[in-house]
C-alpha positions in Angstrom: 51.0 125.1 66.7 52.5 122.3 68.8 55.3 122.9 71.3 58.8 120.9 70.7 59.0 118.0 72.9 63.0 118.3 73.2 62.6 119.8 76.7 60.6 116.9 77.7 63.4 114.5 76.4 65.8 116.1 78.6 63.6 115.9 81.6 63.3 112.0 81.0 66.9 111.6 80.3 67.7 113.2 83.6 65.1 111.1 85.6 66.4 107.9 83.8 70.1 109.0 84.7 68.9 109.6 88.3 67.4 106.2 88.6 70.4 104.5 87.3 72.5 106.3 89.8 70.5 105.5 92.6 70.5 101.8 91.6 74.3 102.0 91.3 74.8 103.7 94.7 72.1 101.2 96.4 74.3 98.2 94.9 77.6 99.6 96.1 76.1 100.1 99.4 74.7 96.6 99.6 78.3 95.5 98.5 79.7 96.9 101.8 81.2 100.0 100.3 79.4 103.0 101.9 82.1 105.6 101.3 82.4 104.7 97.6 78.5 104.9 97.3 78.3 108.1 98.9 81.1 109.7 96.6 79.4 108.1 93.7 76.2 109.8 94.7 77.8 113.2 95.2 79.8 113.1 91.8 76.6 111.5 89.9 74.4 114.0 91.4 76.3 116.9 90.6 77.0 115.7 87.0 73.3 115.2 86.4 72.5 118.6 87.8 75.3 120.4 85.6 74.1 118.5 82.4 70.3 119.0 82.9 70.3 122.6 84.1 70.4 125.6 81.5 72.2 127.8 83.9 75.3 125.8 84.4 76.6 125.8 80.7 80.2 126.9 81.6 80.5 124.3 84.4 79.9 121.5 81.7 83.2 122.0 80.3 85.1 122.0 83.5 83.4 119.3 85.2 85.1 116.4 83.2 88.4 117.5 83.9 87.6 118.2 87.7 86.2 114.7 88.0 88.9 113.1 86.6 91.3 114.7 88.8 89.2 113.7 91.8 88.7 110.0 90.6 92.3 109.3 89.3 94.4 111.5 91.3 92.8 112.7 94.6 90.9 109.4 95.5 94.0 107.0 95.1 96.2 109.5 97.1 93.5 109.7 99.9 92.8 105.9 99.6 96.8 105.2 100.0 96.9 107.6 102.7 94.1 105.9 104.6 95.9 102.5 104.3 98.9 103.9 105.8 96.9 104.1 109.1 95.9 100.6 109.3 97.5 97.1 109.8 96.4 96.4 106.1 98.6 93.3 105.0 98.5 89.9 103.7 97.6 88.5 107.3 95.1 91.1 107.7 93.1 91.5 104.5 89.3 91.2 105.7 87.2 93.2 107.9 86.2 91.9 111.2 82.9 90.6 110.1 84.3 88.8 107.1 87.3 87.3 109.0 84.8 86.0 111.7 82.4 84.6 109.0 85.3 82.9 107.4 86.3 81.1 110.3 82.9 80.2 111.2 82.4 78.5 107.9 85.5 76.2 108.6 84.7 72.7 109.2 86.2 69.1 109.3 84.5 66.0 108.0 83.6 63.1 110.2 85.3 60.1 108.2 83.6 57.4 110.3 80.2 58.8 109.1 81.1 59.3 105.5 78.8 57.5 103.1 79.8 57.0 99.5 76.7 57.5 97.2 75.7 56.6 93.6 73.4 58.7 91.3 70.6 57.2 89.2 68.8 58.7 86.3 64.9 58.2 86.7 63.5 60.2 83.8 63.9 64.1 84.5 64.7 63.3 88.1 67.5 61.4 89.9 67.6 59.1 92.7 70.4 59.2 95.3 71.6 55.8 96.9 74.2 55.9 99.8 75.9 53.0 101.5 78.0 53.0 104.7 81.9 52.8 104.1 81.8 49.6 106.4 79.1 47.1 106.8 78.5 45.5 110.2 76.4 42.7 108.8 78.7 41.7 105.8 76.3 42.8 103.1 76.2 46.6 102.3 73.2 48.3 104.1 71.8 50.7 101.2 69.8 53.8 101.9 67.7 55.9 99.4 66.1 59.3 99.3 62.9 59.8 97.4 63.4 60.8 93.7 64.9 64.2 93.4 64.7 67.0 90.6 68.4 67.7 91.2 68.2 70.2 88.1 65.5 72.2 89.9 67.4 72.9 93.1 67.3 71.4 96.7 64.3 71.4 98.6 64.1 73.7 101.7 63.6 71.0 104.3 66.1 68.2 105.1 65.4 65.0 103.0 64.7 62.0 105.4 66.6 59.1 104.1 64.5 55.6 103.6 65.9 52.1 103.7 66.3 50.7 100.3 63.7 48.0 99.7 64.9 45.6 96.7 67.8 46.3 94.3 69.2 49.8 93.4 67.3 51.4 90.3 68.8 51.4 86.9 72.6 51.6 86.2 74.7 54.5 88.1 75.8 57.5 86.4 79.3 58.0 85.4 81.7 60.6 87.1 81.0 63.3 84.4 77.3 63.0 85.0 77.6 63.2 88.7 79.9 66.5 88.5 77.4 67.9 86.2 74.8 67.8 89.1 77.4 69.0 91.6 75.7 72.4 92.5 72.4 70.6 93.2 74.1 67.8 95.3 75.8 70.8 97.3 72.6 72.2 98.1 71.1 69.0 99.4 70.6 68.2 103.2 70.0 64.5 103.8 68.7 63.4 107.4 69.4 60.1 108.7 66.8 58.2 110.6 68.7 59.0 113.7 68.6 62.5 113.2 72.0 63.3 111.8 72.3 65.4 108.8 74.6 64.7 105.8 76.0 67.2 103.2 77.9 66.8 100.2 81.7 66.5 101.1 83.4 65.0 98.0 82.7 64.0 94.4 81.5 60.5 95.6 80.7 61.0 99.4 78.2 62.5 101.7 79.1 63.0 105.4 78.5 65.0 108.5 80.3 68.4 108.5 81.7 69.4 111.9 82.2 73.1 112.6 85.7 74.0 114.0 84.7 77.2 115.5 81.6 78.2 117.8 80.5 81.8 117.8 80.4 83.6 121.3 77.9 86.3 122.2 80.6 88.9 122.8 82.2 88.3 119.2 84.7 85.8 120.2 85.2 82.3 118.9 85.4 79.0 120.8 87.5 76.2 119.2 85.5 73.1 119.2 88.3 70.7 119.4 90.1 72.3 122.5 87.4 74.6 124.0 89.8 77.5 124.0 88.0 80.8 123.7 89.5 83.5 121.3 88.6 87.1 121.7 89.1 89.7 119.1 92.1 92.2 119.7 90.9 95.6 118.1 94.6 96.8 118.6 96.4 94.0 116.6 93.7 92.8 114.4 93.8 89.3 115.3 91.7 86.8 117.3 93.8 85.9 120.4 93.6 83.3 123.3 94.2 84.3 126.8 97.7 83.0 126.4 98.4 85.3 123.4 98.0 82.6 120.7 96.7 84.1 117.4 94.5 82.6 114.7 94.7 83.4 111.1 93.2 85.3 109.3 93.4 88.4 111.1 91.2 91.7 110.3 91.9 95.2 109.3 92.1 97.8 112.1 93.1 101.2 112.5 96.4 101.7 114.1 97.0 105.5 114.1 100.6 106.8 113.4 102.3 103.3 114.1 103.3 102.8 110.7 105.0 106.3 110.6 106.6 106.0 114.1 108.1 102.6 113.1 110.3 104.5 110.7 111.7 106.5 113.3 111.5 104.6 116.5 112.0 100.8 115.5 115.7 100.4 115.4 115.7 97.4 113.3 113.6 99.1 110.8 115.1 102.6 111.1 118.7 101.5 110.1 117.8 100.3 106.7 115.0 102.9 106.1 117.5 105.9 106.9 120.2 104.2 104.8 117.9 103.8 101.9 116.5 107.3 102.1 120.1 108.7 102.2 121.0 106.6 99.0 117.9 107.7 97.4 118.8 111.3 97.6 122.5 110.8 96.8 121.6 108.5 93.7 119.2 111.0 92.6 121.5 114.1 93.3 124.6 112.4 91.8 122.7 111.3 88.7 121.5 114.8 88.0 125.1 116.1 88.8 126.9 113.7 86.4 124.4 113.9 83.5 124.1 117.8 83.8 128.2 117.8 83.7 128.5 115.4 80.8 125.2 116.8 78.8 126.2 120.4 79.2 130.0 119.7 78.3 128.7 118.0 75.0 126.2 120.6 74.2 128.9 123.4 74.5 131.3 121.3 72.1 129.0 120.5 69.8 127.8 124.1 69.4 131.2 125.0 68.2 130.7 126.0 64.6 134.3 125.0 63.6 133.5 121.5 64.5 133.0 119.1 61.5 130.2 116.6 61.3 128.5 118.2 64.3 125.1 116.7 63.2 126.4 113.3 63.2 128.1 113.5 66.5 124.8 114.8 67.8 122.9 112.0 66.5 125.2 109.5 67.8 125.0 110.9 71.2 121.4 111.2 71.2 121.0 107.4 70.7 121.0 106.3 74.4 117.8 108.3 74.8 116.2 107.1 71.7 116.7 103.6 72.7 114.0 102.3 75.1 115.5 102.4 78.7 114.8 99.0 79.8 116.5 97.6 76.8 119.6 99.5 77.6 119.4 98.5 81.2 119.3 95.0 80.5 122.1 95.2 78.0 124.3 96.9 80.7 123.2 94.1 83.0 125.0 91.6 80.6 128.0 93.8 80.0 128.5 94.0 83.9 128.3 90.4 84.3 131.0 89.1 86.4 132.2 86.2 84.7 130.8 86.8 81.1 130.6 90.6 80.8 132.5 92.4 78.2 133.3 95.1 80.9 135.1 92.7 83.2 136.9 91.1 80.2 138.5 94.5 79.2 139.5 95.1 82.9 140.8 91.7 83.1 142.8 92.1 80.1 144.4 95.6 81.1 144.5 95.2 84.7 143.8 91.6 85.9 140.7 92.3 87.9 137.1 91.3 87.7 135.1 93.5 89.9 132.0 91.7 91.7 129.6 94.5 90.3 126.4 92.8 91.6 127.7 91.2 94.8 129.6 94.1 96.4 127.2 97.0 97.7 129.5 99.8 96.7 130.4 98.6 93.3 126.7 98.0 92.6 126.1 101.7 93.6 128.9 102.9 91.0 127.4 100.6 88.5 124.0 102.1 88.8 125.2 105.5 88.7 127.3 104.7 85.3 124.1 103.3 83.9 121.8 105.9 84.8 124.1 108.7 83.7 124.3 106.9 80.3 120.6 107.0 80.1 120.2 110.4 81.2 123.0 112.8 79.8 121.1 113.0 76.3 118.2 114.9 77.8 120.4 117.4 79.4 122.4 117.7 76.3 119.3 118.5 74.2 118.2 121.0 76.8 121.4 122.8 76.9 121.7 122.8 73.0 118.3 124.7 73.1 119.1 127.2 75.7 122.7 127.7 73.9 120.8 129.0 70.8 119.1 131.7 72.9 122.4 133.2 74.0 123.1 136.3 71.8 126.3 135.8 69.9 127.5 139.4 70.4 128.2 138.4 74.1 131.0 136.0 72.8 132.1 138.2 70.2 132.8 140.9 73.0 134.5 138.3 75.2 136.8 137.3 72.2 137.8 140.9 71.9 138.6 141.0 75.5 140.7 138.0 75.0 138.9 135.6 77.2 139.5 131.9 77.1 136.9 129.2 76.3 136.6 128.2 80.1 136.2 132.0 80.9 133.3 132.2 78.4 131.7 129.1 79.9 131.8 130.1 83.5 131.1 133.7 82.9 128.6 133.8 80.0 127.3 130.2 79.4 126.6 128.8 82.7 125.1 131.8 84.2 122.7 132.4 81.3 121.3 128.8 81.1 121.4 128.1 84.7 118.2 130.0 85.5 115.8 128.3 83.0 117.7 125.0 83.4 117.1 124.7 87.2 113.3 123.9 87.1 114.0 121.1 84.6 116.9 119.7 87.0 114.5 119.6 89.8 112.1 117.8 87.7 115.0 115.3 86.6 115.8 115.0 90.4 112.1 114.1 91.2 112.1 111.5 88.2 115.2 109.9 89.7 113.9 109.8 93.2 111.2 107.4 91.8 113.2 105.6 89.1 111.9 102.0 90.0 112.5 100.6 86.7 116.4 101.0 86.8 116.7 99.5 90.3 114.4 96.6 89.7 115.8 95.6 86.4 119.4 96.2 87.2 120.1 94.8 90.7 116.7 94.5 92.2 118.1 96.4 95.2 120.7 93.8 96.1 123.0 92.9 97.8 120.4 92.8 100.8 120.8 94.0 104.3 121.6 91.0 106.9 119.6 90.6 110.0 116.7 93.0 109.2 112.9 92.5 110.1 112.0 93.4 106.6 114.1 92.5 103.4 115.8 95.6 102.3 118.5 95.9 99.6 121.6 98.1 100.0 120.8 99.6 96.5 117.1 100.0 97.0 115.4 103.2 96.7 112.5 104.2 98.5 110.0 103.3 95.8 111.7 99.7 95.1 111.8 99.4 98.9 108.3 100.0 99.2 107.4 97.7 96.2 109.3 95.0 98.1 107.4 95.5 101.4 104.0 95.6 99.6 104.3 92.8 96.8 107.2 90.6 97.3 108.9 88.7 100.1 107.8 90.9 103.3 104.5 89.7 104.0 102.6 92.2 101.8 102.6 94.8 104.4 100.3 97.3 102.5 99.9 99.6 105.5 103.5 100.3 105.9 104.0 100.5 102.3 101.3 103.0 102.1 103.0 105.1 104.8 106.3 105.1 103.0 104.3 106.1 99.6 102.8 109.2 101.3 106.1 110.2 102.5 107.4 109.7 99.1 104.5 111.8 98.0 105.1 114.8 100.3 108.9 114.7 99.2 108.0 115.0 95.5 105.2 117.5 96.2 107.8 119.8 98.0 110.1 119.5 95.0 107.3 120.4 92.6 106.3 123.3 94.7 110.0 124.4 94.3 110.0 123.8 90.9 106.9 126.0 90.3 108.4 128.6 92.3 111.6 128.8 90.4 109.6 128.9 87.1 107.5 132.0 88.6 110.8 133.6 89.4 112.1 132.9 86.0 109.0 134.5 84.5 109.3 137.5 86.8 113.1 138.1 85.9 112.0 138.3 82.4 
């Protein structure tokens, strides 16, 4: 009886997967990503082992979740933290090797030696005819290379140019045909009789490229025009001359805790940063406070059985939460417009004032809190409505017999009983508003800005919007500093999450 071949198929599949993994790891390594290649090798190797071994059945169900957490949570977090210890920015994007290679590739064209050319077809090959831009003898001197198969690529050795004997062969090709042969033309190296080499420098010209920089044995660069030598500074990430002059682009280097110390020690940066941090905490705290006060009050009122049309009121009050937040924010941005907004029109009609909501820093903060409270109270109202249903009605009946007033019932029965289960949810709401980038970005964009600061900072920025401005807008794309601030935000939110989990466990223990 023949043995089944299914086990052999498994071994073949594992072998093919291993070969594919090794090929991918090798390609990543050649692309200059050794850490990513090592991580891919480890994760891929574990996956192949788990799914090819008969003794790891239970781990096969856990591996996708663990791998997803490592790839989509842990890796971005660690990568962001790593960037926070570097000078990574728009001026320091490249590695040292790539920045040096980029500068060495820079050149200028000697316009005096530039020669226009025409391209002529000769069957499947082409003939290149060049002429100097100025003729010393009145008639243009034509130079011609042997016939070239441009579509087959350029030869390895420079092509020695020959003097044209007779008339140029055939009609010259048009611009479109010349552009179609551009890749082959760029690969050509033409050598003049005097030894100079010409390369493709324009749509209709060959000329001599003159390098701007000359490499030095110690890794530095010498400027060909001035002779100045620029040495790499491993602390600043720039090529610098003896006088301190820098050239762009710079390169990425590790700078330790400088981004973190800048938050505390740099006075020009510390002032706006501390103010933004305080406002972020105040904004999150007051939003939760106002939303809780309004939402809980409405939940208690709507829980009154004698109130008619309670369902209608509850539906209408829930609408701010049902409408997409960005739409409500943009609507409020129009309502608070100083010249044409309905809110200022009403205030002008009643009190004769038109507040500058977007120009005044304090009024902008008030406006942000009003809008965010409007967006947040329905969530708290729904939570409190559900928690109120869990309170035994016997407590209120006993309180009514004792002659207690509604306020007494609220502070003695309702608030204490819903405070414990509501607290973890309020911490979550605080953490959400701590990172409420959408509100700040759409409503005020953090403005008005602080004056006389090294980095643009808004008086109404929160930490996340401030980080976004540093990384992606008008602050020089300082990714390293933005990553350091992002790490700080992560630590704060992580601490709040731990406090939230501890409160949940306390609630479960109390039950």
